[in-house]
LOKEDREN-31201 format. One record per residue (C-alpha): residue number from 1; x, y, z; residue in three letters. Coordinates in Angstrom, 1 decimal. Example, Ala and Ser with C-alpha at 12.3 -4.5 7.8 and 13.67 -1.06 7.14 Angstrom:
BEGIN
{1,{12.3,-4.5,7.8},'ALA'}
{2,{13.7,-1.1,7.1},'SER'}
//
This chain:
BEGIN
{1,{5.7,15.1,-3.1},'MET'}
{2,{8.9,17.1,-2.8},'LYS'}
{3,{11.7,16.8,-5.5},'HIS'}
{4,{15.2,16.0,-4.2},'ASN'}
{5,{17.5,19.1,-4.0},'THR'}
{6,{20.3,18.2,-1.8},'GLN'}
{7,{20.0,14.4,-1.6},'GLY'}
{8,{17.8,11.4,-2.1},'ILE'}
{9,{14.6,11.8,0.0},'ARG'}
{10,{13.4,8.6,1.8},'THR'}
{11,{9.9,7.3,2.6},'SER'}
{12,{8.1,3.8,2.8},'HIS'}
{13,{4.7,2.4,1.6},'VAL'}
{14,{2.8,2.6,4.8},'GLY'}
{15,{2.3,-0.3,7.3},'ARG'}
{16,{4.7,-0.4,10.2},'LEU'}
{17,{5.1,-2.4,13.3},'PRO'}
{18,{2.7,-1.6,16.3},'THR'}
{19,{4.7,-0.1,19.1},'PRO'}
{20,{5.1,-2.4,22.2},'PRO'}
{21,{2.1,-2.0,24.4},'GLY'}
{22,{-0.4,-1.4,21.7},'PHE'}
{23,{-0.6,-4.6,20.0},'ALA'}
{24,{-4.4,-4.9,20.2},'ASP'}
{25,{-5.1,-1.4,19.4},'THR'}
{26,{-5.3,-1.7,15.3},'PRO'}
{27,{-7.7,-4.6,15.8},'ALA'}
{28,{-9.9,-2.8,18.1},'ARG'}
{29,{-9.9,0.1,15.7},'LEU'}
{30,{-10.8,-2.1,12.7},'ALA'}
{31,{-13.6,-4.0,14.6},'SER'}
{32,{-15.3,-0.9,15.8},'GLY'}
{33,{-14.7,-1.5,19.5},'GLN'}
{34,{-12.6,1.7,19.8},'LEU'}
{35,{-14.7,4.6,18.7},'THR'}
{36,{-14.7,7.1,21.7},'ASP'}
{37,{-12.7,10.2,20.9},'ARG'}
{38,{-11.4,10.5,24.3},'GLY'}
{39,{-10.1,6.7,24.3},'GLU'}
{40,{-8.7,7.3,21.0},'THR'}
{41,{-6.8,10.3,22.1},'ALA'}
{42,{-5.5,8.3,25.2},'ALA'}
{43,{-4.6,5.0,23.3},'LEU'}
{44,{-4.1,5.7,19.7},'VAL'}
{45,{-2.5,9.1,19.5},'VAL'}
{46,{0.5,8.0,21.7},'PRO'}
{47,{1.0,4.8,19.8},'ALA'}
{48,{1.1,6.8,16.4},'ILE'}
{49,{3.2,9.5,18.1},'ALA'}
{50,{5.8,6.7,18.9},'GLU'}
{51,{5.7,5.6,15.3},'THR'}
{52,{6.3,9.1,14.2},'VAL'}
{53,{9.3,9.6,16.5},'ARG'}
{54,{10.8,6.4,15.3},'ARG'}
{55,{10.6,7.3,11.7},'GLN'}
{56,{12.1,10.6,12.2},'ILE'}
{57,{15.0,9.4,14.2},'THR'}
{58,{15.5,6.7,11.7},'THR'}
{59,{15.7,9.2,9.0},'GLY'}
{60,{12.7,9.0,7.0},'ILE'}
{61,{11.6,12.2,5.2},'ASP'}
{62,{8.0,11.5,4.1},'CYS'}
{63,{6.3,9.6,7.0},'ILE'}
{64,{3.1,7.8,7.7},'GLY'}
{65,{0.9,6.8,10.5},'ASP'}
{66,{1.8,3.2,10.3},'GLY'}
{67,{-1.6,2.2,8.8},'GLU'}
{68,{-3.1,1.8,12.2},'PHE'}
{69,{-6.6,1.9,10.8},'TRP'}
{70,{-6.5,-0.6,8.0},'THR'}
{71,{-9.1,-3.3,8.4},'GLY'}
{72,{-10.6,-5.9,5.9},'ARG'}
{73,{-13.9,-6.5,7.7},'ASN'}
{74,{-17.5,-5.2,7.8},'LEU'}
{75,{-17.0,-3.1,10.9},'ALA'}
{76,{-14.2,-1.1,9.2},'HIS'}
{77,{-16.0,-0.6,5.9},'TYR'}
{78,{-19.4,0.1,7.4},'ALA'}
{79,{-17.8,3.0,9.0},'GLN'}
{80,{-16.9,4.5,5.7},'HIS'}
{81,{-19.6,3.3,3.2},'PHE'}
{82,{-23.3,2.5,2.8},'ALA'}
{83,{-24.6,-0.5,0.9},'GLY'}
{84,{-22.5,-3.2,2.4},'VAL'}
{85,{-23.3,-6.0,4.8},'THR'}
{86,{-21.8,-9.5,5.5},'ALA'}
{87,{-23.0,-12.9,5.1},'ARG'}
{88,{-21.5,-16.3,5.9},'PRO'}
{89,{-19.0,-17.9,3.3},'VAL'}
{90,{-20.9,-20.5,1.4},'ARG'}
{91,{-19.6,-24.1,0.9},'PRO'}
{92,{-18.6,-23.4,-2.9},'ASP'}
{93,{-16.7,-20.2,-1.9},'GLU'}
{94,{-13.4,-19.0,-0.7},'VAL'}
{95,{-13.1,-16.5,2.0},'GLY'}
{96,{-10.9,-14.0,0.1},'THR'}
{97,{-9.8,-13.7,-3.6},'THR'}
{98,{-6.2,-14.7,-2.5},'ARG'}
{99,{-7.3,-18.3,-1.7},'GLU'}
{100,{-8.1,-19.2,-5.3},'SER'}
{101,{-5.2,-18.5,-7.5},'THR'}
{102,{-3.3,-20.3,-10.5},'ARG'}
{103,{-0.4,-20.3,-8.4},'GLU'}
{104,{-2.1,-22.1,-5.5},'ARG'}
{105,{-3.0,-24.8,-8.1},'ASP'}
{106,{0.7,-25.2,-9.0},'GLU'}
{107,{2.1,-25.2,-5.5},'PHE'}
{108,{-0.7,-27.2,-3.6},'ARG'}
{109,{1.4,-28.6,-0.8},'GLN'}
{110,{3.3,-25.4,0.0},'PHE'}
{111,{-0.1,-23.4,0.2},'TYR'}
{112,{-1.6,-26.1,2.2},'ALA'}
{113,{1.3,-26.0,4.7},'ASP'}
{114,{0.9,-22.3,4.9},'MET'}
{115,{-2.8,-22.4,5.6},'ASP'}
{116,{-2.3,-25.0,8.3},'ARG'}
{117,{0.2,-22.8,10.0},'ALA'}
{118,{-2.4,-20.0,9.6},'ARG'}
{119,{0.3,-17.6,8.3},'THR'}
{120,{1.0,-15.4,5.1},'MET'}
{121,{4.4,-14.3,6.3},'PHE'}
{122,{6.0,-16.8,8.5},'PHE'}
{123,{7.0,-14.0,11.2},'VAL'}
{124,{8.3,-15.4,14.4},'PRO'}
{125,{5.9,-14.4,17.1},'GLY'}
{126,{3.0,-13.6,14.9},'GLU'}
{127,{-0.7,-14.5,15.7},'LYS'}
{128,{-2.1,-17.1,13.5},'PRO'}
{129,{-4.7,-15.5,11.3},'PHE'}
{130,{-8.3,-17.0,11.8},'GLN'}
{131,{-10.1,-18.5,8.8},'PRO'}
{132,{-12.7,-16.1,7.2},'ILE'}
{133,{-16.1,-17.2,7.9},'GLN'}
{134,{-17.9,-14.0,6.5},'GLU'}
{135,{-17.8,-12.4,3.1},'ARG'}
{136,{-18.3,-8.7,2.9},'VAL'}
{137,{-20.7,-7.9,0.1},'VAL'}
{138,{-22.3,-4.9,-1.7},'ALA'}
{139,{-26.0,-5.4,-1.1},'ASN'}
{140,{-27.2,-1.8,-2.2},'GLY'}
{141,{-25.9,1.4,-3.7},'PRO'}
{142,{-22.2,1.8,-2.5},'ILE'}
{143,{-22.1,5.5,-1.1},'LYS'}
{144,{-19.7,7.5,1.0},'SER'}
{145,{-20.9,8.1,4.4},'LYS'}
{146,{-19.0,11.3,4.3},'GLY'}
{147,{-15.6,12.3,5.4},'ALA'}
{148,{-16.2,11.7,9.2},'GLU'}
{149,{-14.4,8.3,9.4},'ALA'}
{150,{-11.4,9.5,7.3},'ILE'}
{151,{-11.2,12.8,9.3},'GLN'}
{152,{-11.0,10.9,12.5},'ARG'}
{153,{-7.9,9.2,11.2},'GLU'}
{154,{-6.3,12.4,9.8},'LEU'}
{155,{-7.2,14.4,13.1},'ASP'}
{156,{-5.5,11.5,15.1},'THR'}
{157,{-2.4,11.5,12.9},'PHE'}
{158,{-2.1,15.3,13.3},'LYS'}
{159,{-2.5,15.1,17.1},'ALA'}
{160,{0.2,12.3,17.0},'ALA'}
{161,{2.7,14.5,15.0},'ILE'}
{162,{2.2,17.3,17.6},'ALA'}
{163,{2.6,14.9,20.5},'GLN'}
{164,{5.7,13.3,19.0},'ALA'}
{165,{7.6,16.6,19.6},'GLY'}
{166,{9.6,16.3,16.3},'VAL'}
{167,{9.9,18.2,13.1},'ALA'}
{168,{8.1,16.4,10.4},'VAL'}
{169,{9.0,17.7,6.9},'ASP'}
{170,{6.4,15.7,4.8},'GLU'}
{171,{3.7,13.1,5.6},'ALA'}
{172,{1.3,10.7,3.6},'PHE'}
{173,{-2.0,8.9,4.3},'VAL'}
{174,{-2.8,5.6,2.4},'ALA'}
{175,{-6.2,4.9,1.1},'VAL'}
{176,{-7.2,2.1,-1.1},'LEU'}
{177,{-7.9,2.2,-4.9},'ALA'}
{178,{-11.2,1.1,-6.2},'PRO'}
{179,{-9.6,-1.8,-7.9},'GLY'}
{180,{-8.0,-3.1,-4.6},'TRP'}
{181,{-11.2,-2.5,-2.7},'LEU'}
{182,{-13.1,-4.9,-4.8},'ASP'}
{183,{-10.8,-7.7,-3.6},'HIS'}
{184,{-12.5,-7.3,-0.2},'PHE'}
{185,{-16.1,-6.2,-0.9},'ILE'}
{186,{-17.9,-8.6,-3.4},'TYR'}
{187,{-20.4,-7.2,-5.7},'ASN'}
{188,{-23.9,-8.7,-5.2},'GLU'}
{189,{-25.9,-5.6,-6.3},'TYR'}
{190,{-24.8,-4.0,-9.5},'TYR'}
{191,{-25.6,-5.4,-12.9},'LYS'}
{192,{-22.2,-4.8,-14.5},'THR'}
{193,{-18.5,-4.6,-13.3},'GLU'}
{194,{-18.2,-1.1,-14.6},'GLU'}
{195,{-21.1,0.1,-12.5},'GLU'}
{196,{-19.6,-1.3,-9.6},'TYR'}
{197,{-16.1,-0.2,-10.0},'VAL'}
{198,{-17.2,3.3,-10.7},'TYR'}
{199,{-19.4,3.3,-7.5},'ALA'}
{200,{-16.4,2.4,-5.5},'LEU'}
{201,{-14.5,5.2,-7.1},'ALA'}
{202,{-17.2,7.6,-6.3},'GLU'}
{203,{-17.3,6.4,-2.6},'ALA'}
{204,{-13.5,6.9,-2.2},'LEU'}
{205,{-13.2,10.3,-3.9},'ALA'}
{206,{-14.4,12.1,-0.9},'GLU'}
{207,{-11.8,10.4,1.2},'GLU'}
{208,{-9.1,11.3,-1.3},'TYR'}
{209,{-10.0,14.8,-1.3},'ARG'}
{210,{-10.0,15.0,2.6},'ALA'}
{211,{-6.5,13.6,2.8},'VAL'}
{212,{-5.2,16.2,0.5},'VAL'}
{213,{-7.3,19.1,2.2},'ALA'}
{214,{-5.7,18.0,5.6},'ALA'}
{215,{-2.3,18.7,4.2},'GLY'}
{216,{-1.0,15.2,3.6},'PHE'}
{217,{0.2,13.5,0.4},'VAL'}
{218,{-2.4,11.0,-0.8},'LEU'}
{219,{-1.0,7.4,-1.3},'GLN'}
{220,{-3.4,5.4,-3.4},'VAL'}
{221,{-2.9,1.5,-2.7},'ASP'}
{222,{-3.4,-0.6,-5.7},'ASP'}
{223,{-1.8,-4.1,-5.5},'PRO'}
{224,{-4.9,-5.1,-7.2},'GLY'}
{225,{-3.7,-3.7,-10.7},'LEU'}
{226,{-1.2,-6.6,-11.2},'PRO'}
{227,{-2.4,-9.2,-8.7},'ASP'}
{228,{-5.9,-9.7,-10.1},'TRP'}
{229,{-4.1,-11.4,-13.0},'TRP'}
{230,{-3.6,-14.8,-10.9},'ASP'}
{231,{-7.0,-14.7,-9.4},'MET'}
{232,{-8.8,-14.8,-12.6},'ILE'}
{233,{-9.5,-18.6,-14.0},'LYS'}
{234,{-9.0,-19.6,-16.7},'PRO'}
{235,{-5.9,-17.5,-17.4},'GLU'}
{236,{-7.2,-14.6,-19.6},'PRO'}
{237,{-5.3,-13.2,-22.7},'SER'}
{238,{-3.0,-10.2,-22.0},'ILE'}
{239,{-5.4,-8.0,-24.0},'ASP'}
{240,{-8.3,-9.0,-22.0},'ALA'}
{241,{-6.5,-8.4,-18.8},'TYR'}
{242,{-5.4,-5.1,-19.9},'ARG'}
{243,{-9.1,-4.2,-20.6},'LYS'}
{244,{-9.9,-5.4,-17.2},'PHE'}
{245,{-7.1,-3.3,-15.6},'ALA'}
{246,{-7.9,-0.2,-17.7},'ARG'}
{247,{-11.3,0.0,-16.3},'LEU'}
{248,{-9.8,0.3,-12.9},'ARG'}
{249,{-7.5,2.8,-13.9},'ILE'}
{250,{-10.0,4.9,-15.6},'ASP'}
{251,{-12.2,4.7,-12.4},'ALA'}
{252,{-9.3,5.6,-10.3},'LEU'}
{253,{-8.6,8.8,-12.3},'ASN'}
{254,{-12.2,9.7,-12.0},'HIS'}
{255,{-12.0,9.5,-8.3},'ALA'}
{256,{-8.8,11.7,-8.5},'LEU'}
{257,{-10.3,14.3,-10.6},'ALA'}
{258,{-9.6,17.8,-9.3},'GLY'}
{259,{-6.8,16.7,-7.1},'ILE'}
{260,{-3.4,18.2,-8.0},'PRO'}
{261,{-1.1,15.5,-9.1},'GLU'}
{262,{1.9,16.6,-6.9},'GLU'}
{263,{-0.4,15.6,-4.1},'LYS'}
{264,{-0.7,12.1,-5.1},'VAL'}
{265,{1.5,9.1,-5.2},'ARG'}
{266,{0.4,5.6,-6.7},'TYR'}
{267,{1.6,2.5,-5.1},'HIS'}
{268,{1.3,-1.0,-6.8},'LEU'}
{269,{2.9,-4.5,-5.8},'CYS'}
{270,{2.1,-8.0,-6.5},'TRP'}
{271,{0.7,-8.9,-3.0},'GLY'}
{272,{2.7,-9.0,0.2},'SER'}
{273,{2.3,-12.7,1.1},'TRP'}
{274,{5.6,-14.9,1.3},'HIS'}
{275,{5.2,-17.2,-1.5},'GLY'}
{276,{6.7,-18.2,-4.8},'PRO'}
{277,{5.2,-15.3,-7.0},'HIS'}
{278,{6.1,-17.4,-10.1},'THR'}
{279,{2.6,-16.4,-11.5},'HIS'}
{280,{3.1,-12.6,-11.0},'ASP'}
{281,{2.1,-10.5,-14.1},'LEU'}
{282,{5.2,-9.1,-15.6},'PRO'}
{283,{5.3,-5.3,-15.3},'LEU'}
{284,{5.9,-4.9,-18.8},'ARG'}
{285,{2.2,-5.7,-19.7},'HIS'}
{286,{0.9,-2.9,-17.6},'ILE'}
{287,{3.6,-0.1,-17.2},'ILE'}
{288,{1.9,2.1,-19.7},'ASP'}
{289,{-1.4,1.7,-17.7},'LEU'}
{290,{0.6,2.7,-14.5},'VAL'}
{291,{1.8,5.8,-15.9},'THR'}
{292,{-1.7,6.9,-16.9},'MET'}
{293,{-2.6,7.3,-13.3},'VAL'}
{294,{-3.1,11.0,-12.4},'LYS'}
{295,{-0.3,10.9,-9.7},'ALA'}
{296,{3.1,12.7,-9.6},'GLN'}
{297,{4.9,9.6,-8.1},'THR'}
{298,{4.9,5.9,-8.8},'TYR'}
{299,{5.9,3.2,-6.1},'SER'}
{300,{6.6,-0.3,-7.1},'PHE'}
{301,{8.5,-3.3,-6.3},'GLU'}
{302,{12.2,-3.0,-7.2},'ALA'}
{303,{14.0,-4.7,-4.5},'GLY'}
{304,{12.1,-8.1,-4.6},'ASN'}
{305,{14.0,-10.7,-6.3},'VAL'}
{306,{11.0,-11.6,-8.7},'ARG'}
{307,{10.9,-8.0,-10.0},'HIS'}
{308,{14.2,-6.3,-9.3},'GLU'}
{309,{15.3,-6.9,-13.0},'HIS'}
{310,{12.3,-4.8,-14.3},'GLU'}
{311,{14.1,-1.6,-13.4},'TRP'}
{312,{15.1,-1.6,-17.2},'LYS'}
{313,{11.6,-1.1,-18.2},'LEU'}
{314,{11.5,2.4,-17.0},'TRP'}
{315,{14.3,3.3,-19.6},'GLN'}
{316,{11.6,3.1,-22.2},'ASP'}
{317,{8.5,4.1,-20.1},'ALA'}
{318,{8.4,7.7,-21.4},'LYS'}
{319,{7.8,9.1,-18.0},'LEU'}
{320,{6.0,12.3,-18.3},'PRO'}
{321,{7.8,15.5,-17.3},'ALA'}
{322,{7.6,16.3,-13.6},'GLY'}
{323,{6.9,12.7,-12.6},'LYS'}
{324,{8.9,10.9,-10.0},'MET'}
{325,{9.8,7.2,-9.1},'LEU'}
{326,{9.7,5.7,-5.7},'MET'}
{327,{11.1,2.2,-6.3},'PRO'}
{328,{11.3,-0.3,-3.4},'GLY'}
{329,{15.1,-0.6,-2.6},'VAL'}
{330,{14.4,-2.7,0.7},'VAL'}
{331,{11.7,-5.5,0.5},'SER'}
{332,{9.1,-7.2,2.6},'HIS'}
{333,{9.8,-10.5,1.0},'ALA'}
{334,{13.1,-11.4,2.9},'THR'}
{335,{14.3,-11.4,6.5},'ASN'}
{336,{17.8,-10.5,5.1},'VAL'}
{337,{18.5,-6.8,5.8},'VAL'}
{338,{19.7,-5.3,2.5},'GLU'}
{339,{23.3,-3.8,2.4},'HIS'}
{340,{23.3,-0.1,2.2},'PRO'}
{341,{25.7,-0.3,-0.7},'GLU'}
{342,{23.1,-2.3,-2.6},'LEU'}
{343,{20.3,0.1,-1.8},'VAL'}
{344,{22.5,2.8,-3.2},'ALA'}
{345,{23.3,0.9,-6.4},'GLU'}
{346,{19.5,0.4,-6.8},'ARG'}
{347,{18.9,4.2,-6.4},'LEU'}
{348,{21.6,5.1,-8.8},'LEU'}
{349,{20.0,3.0,-11.4},'ARG'}
{350,{16.8,5.0,-11.4},'PHE'}
{351,{18.5,8.3,-10.9},'ALA'}
{352,{20.4,7.5,-14.2},'GLY'}
{353,{17.0,7.1,-16.0},'ILE'}
{354,{14.8,9.8,-14.5},'VAL'}
{355,{17.4,12.2,-12.9},'GLY'}
{356,{18.5,12.6,-9.4},'ARG'}
{357,{15.9,15.1,-8.4},'GLU'}
{358,{13.0,12.6,-9.3},'ASN'}
{359,{13.8,9.4,-7.2},'VAL'}
{360,{12.6,8.7,-3.8},'ILE'}
{361,{13.9,5.7,-1.7},'ALA'}
{362,{11.1,3.5,-0.9},'GLY'}
{363,{10.0,0.1,0.1},'THR'}
{364,{8.5,-2.8,-2.0},'ASP'}
{365,{5.5,-2.9,0.2},'CYS'}
{366,{4.4,-2.3,3.9},'GLY'}
{367,{6.9,-4.0,6.1},'LEU'}
{368,{5.1,-4.2,9.4},'GLY'}
{369,{3.7,-7.6,10.0},'GLY'}
{370,{5.6,-8.9,6.9},'ARG'}
{371,{8.9,-9.1,8.6},'VAL'}
{372,{9.9,-9.1,12.3},'HIS'}
{373,{9.5,-5.5,13.9},'ALA'}
{374,{13.3,-5.5,14.7},'GLU'}
{375,{14.0,-6.2,11.1},'LEU'}
{376,{11.5,-3.4,9.8},'VAL'}
{377,{13.6,-0.8,11.6},'TRP'}
{378,{16.8,-2.4,10.3},'ALA'}
{379,{15.6,-2.3,6.8},'LYS'}
{380,{14.4,1.2,7.1},'LEU'}
{381,{18.0,2.3,8.6},'ALA'}
{382,{19.6,0.6,5.7},'ALA'}
{383,{17.3,2.4,3.3},'LEU'}
{384,{18.3,5.8,4.7},'VAL'}
{385,{22.1,4.8,4.9},'GLU'}
{386,{21.8,3.6,1.1},'GLY'}
{387,{20.2,7.1,0.1},'ALA'}
{388,{23.0,8.9,1.9},'ARG'}
{389,{25.5,6.9,-0.1},'LEU'}
{390,{23.8,7.4,-3.4},'ALA'}
{391,{23.5,11.1,-2.7},'SER'}
{392,{27.2,11.5,-2.2},'LYS'}
{393,{27.6,10.2,-5.7},'THR'}
{394,{24.8,12.3,-7.2},'LEU'}
{395,{25.6,15.5,-5.3},'TRP'}
{396,{29.5,15.5,-5.1},'PRO'}
{397,{31.0,17.9,-2.7},'GLY'}
{398,{27.7,18.5,-0.9},'ARG'}
//
């Protein structure tokens, strides 16, 4: 990513609202209903072009495609990987890893009410989620099907940028980390956890390289690094969990081998659902593992009220030379739109630690679907204005 030279640059984590008139398009992509290139050009390119324009007019420097293609089902994964299938969820199983956590055991009524409402985010106007009836599983060797699926996404993003008719300075594409992908594809084939995680890494490596070869910044999404903690029962020791997490960091670095670090940014968070988060793993237990990732830029929650105080940890994190931080300075976890002066204060904290040239204004997590669409763009506008205010302090007289 580009370093700051004249002011704090701005970005976000990825997911953005679907533009009006295209509400069903992401679901059609994820389910495999929309595969024809002509139909994609007619329906998807204009939607992403509108998302591109909105980001640029809001003042975002490093833009994304809004994560139009993200799916959590067999149809999506089968486009990318061999060795996956789906089977019915058994009576003794949950549909997803998030449905069995120690936090759910503590706040049983809260989560029962949430599930009854079929929501994770309590967003006005959202469609209720449907209970998961199938489990995606690895039933054979996980292999990449080649770069065709990701290349389709990359070509569509390029076409949308061209159609948007605006100057784009920098753009990123988000792809899952091995340790996040195994939240959604359950291992029923490999004998060991290590074999499975490294197989996922090998399958993802080709997609990572394709993103960079297309000229985009690669964002590796890895909420799993901290959020697996609350999904393991009984609660593991910190040492045991660090070993669990280190395996996934090593596998990710294996997948990133040969990719220039300046083309990679690494995102972690504690999950985007709107809940208590009292069982989140403290960042102090894994911050050294985060900085082992072969990436130039680290993106993390710093605006969320459960994690904002952890900014102090970066004072002692010994960030290697040339690395950058992209703290979340607006959050998906509240409908309150952050005041630009608060955003500026958050950015100034980090600039004081790693230098003004090494801080990018980011979001805690993807905002689309997590807060109302109107609030997403209001939050991004506050992020941009806060970066401007911080820049006036950091570059006086500019």
